[in-house]
C-alpha positions, 0 to 999 in steps of 0.5 A: 472494455474491461470493468472492475467493480462496475467501473471501466478500466484502462491497461498498461502492459510492458510485456513483463507485467500488466496493470489495470486502472480505473478511468472514470473515478479514483485515482485507483489501480484495479488489477496487477498481473505478472507477465504471462500469468492470469492471476490478478494479485490484487483483491476484488471486493465489490460489496465492501463499503462504509456509509459517510456524510459524503456518500458511500465509500467503496473499498472495491480492492486494488490500490488506493491513495489515502491521507493519514491519520485515519479518521471518519469521515475525512479518510473515507471520502468516496472516489470522485471523477478522474481525468487520465493523461497518457505518458511515455510508458505510463499514465497520470490519473488526476482526481478531483478535489475532495469535498470537506478535506479540500485535498486533490489526489493524483497517481502517476504510474510509470512502468520499467521498459525491461522488467516487471517493475514500475514507479507509483508516484502519489501526489496530494495538493491542498486546494482548501483555504487552510493548512491541513496536517496529513501523511500520504498513505499508499494502500495495496489490497491483495488477494488472500492466501499469501504471506506478508514479509516485513524486514526487521532492524538488525544490529545495535543502535549504539555500540553498547546495545543499551538503547531500544531499536524497534517499536511495534504498533498494535490496533485495538482489535489486534490480538497479540496471540493471533495465529496469523502473525509470526514475530522473528528477530529478522522478519515479521511474517503475517499469513493472509488467512481469512479470519476475524477480528482483523489483525493490524500492525505497524512499525518504523521500517528502516529497510524501506521495503515490504513484500507479499508472496502469493502462490509463485509470485513475490510482490515487493514495494519499496519506498523512501524515508529520512531518519528524523521525520515524524510519521503517524500512528506512533511513528509508523512508515509501514503497516499491514492489515488482514481481515476475512476478505483482504490483505493490505500492505501499506506505506506512509510518508511523514506527517506534513503541515500542507499549506493551501496550494502546496503539494506533497509526493510519496513514491512507491517502486513496485517489483514482481518476481516469479520465485523467492530466489532473490538476493535480498531474501535469505535462505532461512526466510525462504524456508520459513515461507515454504512452511507457511 
């Protein structure tokens, strides 16, 4: 039996990618491999954690599901017991109701039958007695050494080009001159080099995708949004975080007032490629990535 940070894991494998998930607590995805490769793209940090009134929250690594805005202790309630349900081409990981917040989380994983791709469906249910305002938040923790790819808005929001078209959210510990960060007109790049203080940025991403290139593998997550929705963290639906151990690529859904017994769903579509030669990556970007 495989284990991840001391916890048993199950395996999904479609021949094009292999994925491991925790079977006792969660819901949480543990490891991710491109078919034929032994490189786990996701981080493993068994010693990283933070103490909360509900016990110690273990970051562990992999992919987790939180609710935003971030707050202590609500966001950091430790993973509880999980039940697994086998599905055609996938698995459903149903978490227990969190103490304090009353939120129950579920992650459903469905692998594509014919390529290195899958759909990750996150669901939150309010099991509490009162409404909760939150946004679903998918955080994928990667190994260091790669480069984040964030597409920028290109084009004018109005015919005369008089209105602003971009916002960039910075966290208090983020240094504007951080050498890991490269701001270009068409893409933002962040090199996952181990350093402190951490670097975190966020923005509203109308392109609906973000990527991470590690070694010869390109990971892309895609996610839906609708213009006019209100997002947390000054309007962010995309955030990235890098410290001295891990790199995170994060997608967020809109802020929602979730009534008792109501649910909210947030989907990510994951794609893995064995090269940068992809039609959605311009040649100029491929050259920049090769230089980082």
